[in-house]
HTML snippet that shows the backbone in 3Dmol.js (N, CA, C, O; Angstrom):
<script src="https://3Dmol.org/build/3Dmol-min.js"></script>
<div id="view" style="width:600px;height:400px;position:relative"></div>
<script>
const pdb = `
ATOM      1  N   MET A   1      52.034 157.431 180.500  1.00  0.00           N
ATOM      2  CA  MET A   1      52.517 156.266 179.780  1.00  0.00           C
ATOM      3  C   MET A   1      51.517 155.820 178.714  1.00  0.00           C
ATOM      4  O   MET A   1      51.911 155.355 177.645  1.00  0.00           O
ATOM      5  N   GLU A   2      50.233 155.961 179.004  1.00  0.00           N
ATOM      6  CA  GLU A   2      49.206 155.549 178.047  1.00  0.00           C
ATOM      7  C   GLU A   2      49.238 156.409 176.783  1.00  0.00           C
ATOM      8  O   GLU A   2      48.862 155.948 175.706  1.00  0.00           O
ATOM      9  N   ASN A   3      49.682 157.641 176.915  1.00  0.00           N
ATOM     10  CA  ASN A   3      49.730 158.539 175.761  1.00  0.00           C
ATOM     11  C   ASN A   3      50.899 158.223 174.826  1.00  0.00           C
ATOM     12  O   ASN A   3      50.858 158.571 173.646  1.00  0.00           O
ATOM     13  N   ILE A   4      51.922 157.576 175.338  1.00  0.00           N
ATOM     14  CA  ILE A   4      53.124 157.336 174.538  1.00  0.00           C
ATOM     15  C   ILE A   4      53.087 155.988 173.815  1.00  0.00           C
ATOM     16  O   ILE A   4      53.815 155.795 172.841  1.00  0.00           O
ATOM     17  N   VAL A   5      52.256 155.060 174.273  1.00  0.00           N
ATOM     18  CA  VAL A   5      52.213 153.714 173.692  1.00  0.00           C
ATOM     19  C   VAL A   5      51.875 153.734 172.200  1.00  0.00           C
ATOM     20  O   VAL A   5      52.553 153.044 171.439  1.00  0.00           O
ATOM     21  N   PRO A   6      50.882 154.471 171.743  1.00  0.00           N
ATOM     22  CA  PRO A   6      50.614 154.481 170.292  1.00  0.00           C
ATOM     23  C   PRO A   6      51.788 155.021 169.474  1.00  0.00           C
ATOM     24  O   PRO A   6      52.041 154.560 168.361  1.00  0.00           O
ATOM     25  N   TYR A   7      52.495 155.993 170.029  1.00  0.00           N
ATOM     26  CA  TYR A   7      53.652 156.544 169.316  1.00  0.00           C
ATOM     27  C   TYR A   7      54.793 155.531 169.253  1.00  0.00           C
ATOM     28  O   TYR A   7      55.475 155.437 168.233  1.00  0.00           O
ATOM     29  N   LEU A   8      55.008 154.778 170.322  1.00  0.00           N
ATOM     30  CA  LEU A   8      56.034 153.737 170.311  1.00  0.00           C
ATOM     31  C   LEU A   8      55.691 152.648 169.296  1.00  0.00           C
ATOM     32  O   LEU A   8      56.566 152.152 168.586  1.00  0.00           O
ATOM     33  N   SER A   9      54.432 152.287 169.237  1.00  0.00           N
ATOM     34  CA  SER A   9      54.001 151.273 168.283  1.00  0.00           C
ATOM     35  C   SER A   9      54.191 151.752 166.847  1.00  0.00           C
ATOM     36  O   SER A   9      54.695 151.012 166.002  1.00  0.00           O
ATOM     37  N   ALA A  10      53.796 152.968 166.578  1.00  0.00           N
ATOM     38  CA  ALA A  10      53.949 153.521 165.231  1.00  0.00           C
ATOM     39  C   ALA A  10      55.424 153.676 164.874  1.00  0.00           C
ATOM     40  O   ALA A  10      55.826 153.396 163.745  1.00  0.00           O
ATOM     41  N   THR A  11      56.225 154.121 165.832  1.00  0.00           N
ATOM     42  CA  THR A  11      57.656 154.297 165.575  1.00  0.00           C
ATOM     43  C   THR A  11      58.324 152.959 165.287  1.00  0.00           C
ATOM     44  O   THR A  11      59.146 152.865 164.376  1.00  0.00           O
ATOM     45  N   SER A  12      57.986 151.927 166.047  1.00  0.00           N
ATOM     46  CA  SER A  12      58.600 150.617 165.808  1.00  0.00           C
ATOM     47  C   SER A  12      58.155 150.041 164.470  1.00  0.00           C
ATOM     48  O   SER A  12      58.939 149.366 163.803  1.00  0.00           O
ATOM     49  N   THR A  13      56.922 150.291 164.066  1.00  0.00           N
ATOM     50  CA  THR A  13      56.457 149.823 162.765  1.00  0.00           C
ATOM     51  C   THR A  13      57.202 150.520 161.636  1.00  0.00           C
ATOM     52  O   THR A  13      57.620 149.876 160.674  1.00  0.00           O
ATOM     53  N   ILE A  14      57.368 151.819 161.748  1.00  0.00           N
ATOM     54  CA  ILE A  14      58.081 152.584 160.718  1.00  0.00           C
ATOM     55  C   ILE A  14      59.542 152.173 160.656  1.00  0.00           C
ATOM     56  O   ILE A  14      60.093 152.016 159.567  1.00  0.00           O
ATOM     57  N   LEU A  15      60.181 151.995 161.811  1.00  0.00           N
ATOM     58  CA  LEU A  15      61.582 151.558 161.829  1.00  0.00           C
ATOM     59  C   LEU A  15      61.732 150.164 161.223  1.00  0.00           C
ATOM     60  O   LEU A  15      62.678 149.908 160.478  1.00  0.00           O
ATOM     61  N   GLY A  16      60.813 149.275 161.537  1.00  0.00           N
ATOM     62  CA  GLY A  16      60.849 147.935 160.956  1.00  0.00           C
ATOM     63  C   GLY A  16      60.710 147.975 159.446  1.00  0.00           C
ATOM     64  O   GLY A  16      61.417 147.254 158.742  1.00  0.00           O
ATOM     65  N   LEU A  17      59.816 148.798 158.941  1.00  0.00           N
ATOM     66  CA  LEU A  17      59.631 148.946 157.499  1.00  0.00           C
ATOM     67  C   LEU A  17      60.877 149.535 156.844  1.00  0.00           C
ATOM     68  O   LEU A  17      61.291 149.087 155.775  1.00  0.00           O
ATOM     69  N   VAL A  18      61.467 150.531 157.479  1.00  0.00           N
ATOM     70  CA  VAL A  18      62.677 151.149 156.934  1.00  0.00           C
ATOM     71  C   VAL A  18      63.816 150.134 156.879  1.00  0.00           C
ATOM     72  O   VAL A  18      64.530 150.063 155.879  1.00  0.00           O
ATOM     73  N   PHE A  19      63.994 149.349 157.941  1.00  0.00           N
ATOM     74  CA  PHE A  19      65.042 148.329 157.941  1.00  0.00           C
ATOM     75  C   PHE A  19      64.775 147.266 156.885  1.00  0.00           C
ATOM     76  O   PHE A  19      65.703 146.837 156.199  1.00  0.00           O
ATOM     77  N   PHE A  20      63.531 146.835 156.740  1.00  0.00           N
ATOM     78  CA  PHE A  20      63.183 145.828 155.735  1.00  0.00           C
ATOM     79  C   PHE A  20      63.492 146.348 154.334  1.00  0.00           C
ATOM     80  O   PHE A  20      64.118 145.644 153.541  1.00  0.00           O
ATOM     81  N   VAL A  21      63.070 147.550 154.025  1.00  0.00           N
ATOM     82  CA  VAL A  21      63.333 148.127 152.708  1.00  0.00           C
ATOM     83  C   VAL A  21      64.838 148.295 152.495  1.00  0.00           C
ATOM     84  O   VAL A  21      65.334 148.079 151.389  1.00  0.00           O
ATOM     85  N   GLY A  22      65.557 148.674 153.530  1.00  0.00           N
ATOM     86  CA  GLY A  22      67.008 148.814 153.424  1.00  0.00           C
ATOM     87  C   GLY A  22      67.694 147.483 153.126  1.00  0.00           C
ATOM     88  O   GLY A  22      68.615 147.435 152.311  1.00  0.00           O
ATOM     89  N   ILE A  23      67.263 146.417 153.765  1.00  0.00           N
ATOM     90  CA  ILE A  23      67.846 145.102 153.514  1.00  0.00           C
ATOM     91  C   ILE A  23      67.522 144.625 152.115  1.00  0.00           C
ATOM     92  O   ILE A  23      68.390 144.076 151.435  1.00  0.00           O
ATOM     93  N   VAL A  24      66.293 144.821 151.669  1.00  0.00           N
ATOM     94  CA  VAL A  24      65.916 144.437 150.304  1.00  0.00           C
ATOM     95  C   VAL A  24      66.723 145.239 149.296  1.00  0.00           C
ATOM     96  O   VAL A  24      67.205 144.680 148.311  1.00  0.00           O
ATOM     97  N   TRP A  25      66.878 146.532 149.523  1.00  0.00           N
ATOM     98  CA  TRP A  25      67.664 147.377 148.616  1.00  0.00           C
ATOM     99  C   TRP A  25      69.110 146.900 148.564  1.00  0.00           C
ATOM    100  O   TRP A  25      69.698 146.822 147.486  1.00  0.00           O
ATOM    101  N   TRP A  26      69.691 146.578 149.727  1.00  0.00           N
ATOM    102  CA  TRP A  26      71.074 146.100 149.788  1.00  0.00           C
ATOM    103  C   TRP A  26      71.216 144.759 149.064  1.00  0.00           C
ATOM    104  O   TRP A  26      72.171 144.555 148.315  1.00  0.00           O
ATOM    105  N   ALA A  27      70.263 143.843 149.288  1.00  0.00           N
ATOM    106  CA  ALA A  27      70.358 142.506 148.695  1.00  0.00           C
ATOM    107  C   ALA A  27      70.241 142.545 147.174  1.00  0.00           C
ATOM    108  O   ALA A  27      70.852 141.722 146.493  1.00  0.00           O
ATOM    109  N   TRP A  28      69.481 143.469 146.637  1.00  0.00           N
ATOM    110  CA  TRP A  28      69.276 143.545 145.191  1.00  0.00           C
ATOM    111  C   TRP A  28      70.153 144.600 144.522  1.00  0.00           C
ATOM    112  O   TRP A  28      69.969 144.884 143.339  1.00  0.00           O
ATOM    113  N   SER A  29      71.101 145.186 145.252  1.00  0.00           N
ATOM    114  CA  SER A  29      71.939 146.222 144.669  1.00  0.00           C
ATOM    115  C   SER A  29      72.915 145.627 143.666  1.00  0.00           C
ATOM    116  O   SER A  29      73.201 144.430 143.700  1.00  0.00           O
ATOM    117  N   ALA A  30      73.419 146.461 142.783  1.00  0.00           N
ATOM    118  CA  ALA A  30      74.322 146.010 141.725  1.00  0.00           C
ATOM    119  C   ALA A  30      75.635 145.488 142.301  1.00  0.00           C
ATOM    120  O   ALA A  30      76.271 144.625 141.698  1.00  0.00           O
ATOM    121  N   ASN A  31      76.046 145.995 143.450  1.00  0.00           N
ATOM    122  CA  ASN A  31      77.301 145.537 144.066  1.00  0.00           C
ATOM    123  C   ASN A  31      77.226 144.087 144.538  1.00  0.00           C
ATOM    124  O   ASN A  31      78.263 143.447 144.708  1.00  0.00           O
ATOM    125  N   ARG A  32      76.029 143.558 144.750  1.00  0.00           N
ATOM    126  CA  ARG A  32      75.857 142.199 145.251  1.00  0.00           C
ATOM    127  C   ARG A  32      75.610 141.202 144.126  1.00  0.00           C
ATOM    128  O   ARG A  32      75.400 140.022 144.406  1.00  0.00           O
ATOM    129  N   LYS A  33      75.625 141.625 142.879  1.00  0.00           N
ATOM    130  CA  LYS A  33      75.299 140.729 141.765  1.00  0.00           C
ATOM    131  C   LYS A  33      76.214 139.520 141.708  1.00  0.00           C
ATOM    132  O   LYS A  33      75.737 138.403 141.510  1.00  0.00           O
ATOM    133  N   ALA A  34      77.511 139.712 141.876  1.00  0.00           N
ATOM    134  CA  ALA A  34      78.452 138.589 141.810  1.00  0.00           C
ATOM    135  C   ALA A  34      78.194 137.606 142.947  1.00  0.00           C
ATOM    136  O   ALA A  34      78.198 136.394 142.727  1.00  0.00           O
ATOM    137  N   ALA A  35      77.972 138.107 144.148  1.00  0.00           N
ATOM    138  CA  ALA A  35      77.709 137.227 145.292  1.00  0.00           C
ATOM    139  C   ALA A  35      76.389 136.490 145.120  1.00  0.00           C
ATOM    140  O   ALA A  35      76.287 135.315 145.473  1.00  0.00           O
ATOM    141  N   ASN A  36      75.381 137.163 144.581  1.00  0.00           N
ATOM    142  CA  ASN A  36      74.089 136.512 144.352  1.00  0.00           C
ATOM    143  C   ASN A  36      74.197 135.432 143.285  1.00  0.00           C
ATOM    144  O   ASN A  36      73.593 134.368 143.424  1.00  0.00           O
ATOM    145  N   ASP A  37      74.955 135.684 142.225  1.00  0.00           N
ATOM    146  CA  ASP A  37      75.139 134.676 141.182  1.00  0.00           C
ATOM    147  C   ASP A  37      75.883 133.461 141.726  1.00  0.00           C
ATOM    148  O   ASP A  37      75.539 132.323 141.408  1.00  0.00           O
ATOM    149  N   GLU A  38      76.905 133.706 142.549  1.00  0.00           N
ATOM    150  CA  GLU A  38      77.655 132.599 143.145  1.00  0.00           C
ATOM    151  C   GLU A  38      76.758 131.774 144.077  1.00  0.00           C
ATOM    152  O   GLU A  38      76.813 130.544 144.065  1.00  0.00           O
ATOM    153  N   SER A  39      75.948 132.440 144.866  1.00  0.00           N
ATOM    154  CA  SER A  39      75.049 131.741 145.778  1.00  0.00           C
ATOM    155  C   SER A  39      73.984 130.955 145.028  1.00  0.00           C
ATOM    156  O   SER A  39      73.565 129.891 145.483  1.00  0.00           O
ATOM    157  N   ALA A  40      73.547 131.461 143.899  1.00  0.00           N
ATOM    158  CA  ALA A  40      72.531 130.763 143.108  1.00  0.00           C
ATOM    159  C   ALA A  40      73.072 129.464 142.526  1.00  0.00           C
ATOM    160  O   ALA A  40      72.306 128.536 142.268  1.00  0.00           O
ATOM    161  N   GLN A  41      74.388 129.388 142.316  1.00  0.00           N
ATOM    162  CA  GLN A  41      74.986 128.184 141.739  1.00  0.00           C
ATOM    163  C   GLN A  41      75.384 127.140 142.786  1.00  0.00           C
ATOM    164  O   GLN A  41      75.740 126.021 142.417  1.00  0.00           O
ATOM    165  N   LEU A  42      75.336 127.463 144.052  1.00  0.00           N
ATOM    166  CA  LEU A  42      75.765 126.539 145.096  1.00  0.00           C
ATOM    167  C   LEU A  42      75.055 125.179 145.057  1.00  0.00           C
ATOM    168  O   LEU A  42      75.732 124.158 145.181  1.00  0.00           O
ATOM    169  N   PRO A  43      73.739 125.111 144.893  1.00  0.00           N
ATOM    170  CA  PRO A  43      73.099 123.786 144.871  1.00  0.00           C
ATOM    171  C   PRO A  43      73.578 122.911 143.716  1.00  0.00           C
ATOM    172  O   PRO A  43      73.558 121.685 143.825  1.00  0.00           O
ATOM    173  N   PHE A  44      74.000 123.511 142.634  1.00  0.00           N
ATOM    174  CA  PHE A  44      74.432 122.745 141.470  1.00  0.00           C
ATOM    175  C   PHE A  44      75.890 122.313 141.577  1.00  0.00           C
ATOM    176  O   PHE A  44      76.329 121.438 140.830  1.00  0.00           O
ATOM    177  N   ASN A  45      76.644 122.910 142.491  1.00  0.00           N
ATOM    178  CA  ASN A  45      78.049 122.590 142.656  1.00  0.00           C
ATOM    179  C   ASN A  45      78.300 121.518 143.710  1.00  0.00           C
ATOM    180  O   ASN A  45      79.451 121.146 143.940  1.00  0.00           O
ATOM    181  N   LEU A  46      77.253 121.016 144.351  1.00  0.00           N
ATOM    182  CA  LEU A  46      77.416 119.992 145.375  1.00  0.00           C
ATOM    183  C   LEU A  46      77.701 118.646 144.725  1.00  0.00           C
ATOM    184  O   LEU A  46      77.228 118.377 143.621  1.00  0.00           O
ATOM    185  N   PRO A  47      78.471 117.801 145.399  1.00  0.00           N
ATOM    186  CA  PRO A  47      78.716 116.470 144.838  1.00  0.00           C
ATOM    187  C   PRO A  47      77.450 115.627 144.908  1.00  0.00           C
ATOM    188  O   PRO A  47      76.608 115.821 145.786  1.00  0.00           O
ATOM    189  N   ASP A  48      77.325 114.695 143.980  1.00  0.00           N
ATOM    190  CA  ASP A  48      76.168 113.806 143.990  1.00  0.00           C
ATOM    191  C   ASP A  48      76.311 112.812 145.133  1.00  0.00           C
ATOM    192  O   ASP A  48      77.375 112.220 145.314  1.00  0.00           O
ATOM    193  N   GLU A  49      75.251 112.629 145.901  1.00  0.00           N
ATOM    194  CA  GLU A  49      75.292 111.691 147.018  1.00  0.00           C
ATOM    195  C   GLU A  49      75.026 110.261 146.542  1.00  0.00           C
ATOM    196  O   GLU A  49      75.488 109.301 147.159  1.00  0.00           O
ATOM    197  N   TYR A  50      74.301 110.129 145.473  1.00  0.00           N
ATOM    198  CA  TYR A  50      73.924 108.815 144.977  1.00  0.00           C
ATOM    199  C   TYR A  50      74.494 108.665 143.587  1.00  0.00           C
ATOM    200  O   TYR A  50      74.020 109.288 142.637  1.00  0.00           O
ATOM    201  N   LYS A  51      75.506 107.844 143.473  1.00  0.00           N
ATOM    202  CA  LYS A  51      76.163 107.665 142.183  1.00  0.00           C
ATOM    203  C   LYS A  51      75.739 106.352 141.556  1.00  0.00           C
ATOM    204  O   LYS A  51      75.181 105.481 142.223  1.00  0.00           O
ATOM    205  N   LYS A  52      76.003 106.223 140.294  1.00  0.00           N
ATOM    206  CA  LYS A  52      75.614 105.037 139.561  1.00  0.00           C
ATOM    207  C   LYS A  52      76.304 103.783 140.116  1.00  0.00           C
ATOM    208  O   LYS A  52      75.700 102.710 140.122  1.00  0.00           O
ATOM    209  N   GLU A  53      77.555 103.897 140.583  1.00  0.00           N
ATOM    210  CA  GLU A  53      78.281 102.756 141.141  1.00  0.00           C
ATOM    211  C   GLU A  53      77.571 102.201 142.364  1.00  0.00           C
ATOM    212  O   GLU A  53      77.514 100.986 142.551  1.00  0.00           O
ATOM    213  N   ASN A  54      77.033 103.072 143.193  1.00  0.00           N
ATOM    214  CA  ASN A  54      76.328 102.621 144.395  1.00  0.00           C
ATOM    215  C   ASN A  54      75.066 101.872 144.045  1.00  0.00           C
ATOM    216  O   ASN A  54      74.662 100.967 144.775  1.00  0.00           O
ATOM    217  N   LYS A  55      74.444 102.224 142.957  1.00  0.00           N
ATOM    218  CA  LYS A  55      73.209 101.564 142.527  1.00  0.00           C
ATOM    219  C   LYS A  55      73.505 100.118 142.121  1.00  0.00           C
ATOM    220  O   LYS A  55      72.707  99.227 142.415  1.00  0.00           O
ATOM    221  N   ASP A  56      74.633  99.866 141.454  1.00  0.00           N
ATOM    222  CA  ASP A  56      74.987  98.552 141.000  1.00  0.00           C
ATOM    223  C   ASP A  56      75.365  97.628 142.151  1.00  0.00           C
ATOM    224  O   ASP A  56      75.218  96.412 142.028  1.00  0.00           O
ATOM    225  N   GLN A  57      75.846  98.170 143.265  1.00  0.00           N
ATOM    226  CA  GLN A  57      76.275  97.346 144.394  1.00  0.00           C
ATOM    227  C   GLN A  57      75.097  96.814 145.199  1.00  0.00           C
ATOM    228  O   GLN A  57      75.263  95.837 145.929  1.00  0.00           O
ATOM    229  N   SER A  58      73.938  97.402 145.099  1.00  0.00           N
ATOM    230  CA  SER A  58      72.786  96.994 145.899  1.00  0.00           C
ATOM    231  C   SER A  58      72.226  95.668 145.494  1.00  0.00           C
ATOM    232  O   SER A  58      71.252  95.202 146.085  1.00  0.00           O
TER     233      SER A  58
END
`;
const viewer = $3Dmol.createViewer("view");
viewer.addModel(pdb, "pdb");
viewer.setStyle({}, {cartoon: {color: "spectrum"}});
viewer.zoomTo();
viewer.render();
</script>
C-alpha cells in the first residue's frame, strides 16, 4: 500500500488539472459566447431597489 500512495496522489493531481483545463476550455469556447454575454448583462438588467420616489417619502 505504501508503494501505491505516491501514484494515487500524482494521478489525482493530474486528473484535477485535466478537469480544470477542460472546464476553462469549455467556459471560454466560442459556443458559449452568447451565454457568457447574457450572463455579463444580468447585473445591469435588475430593477433598481432604491428609486427617486422612495427618497422623497423619507
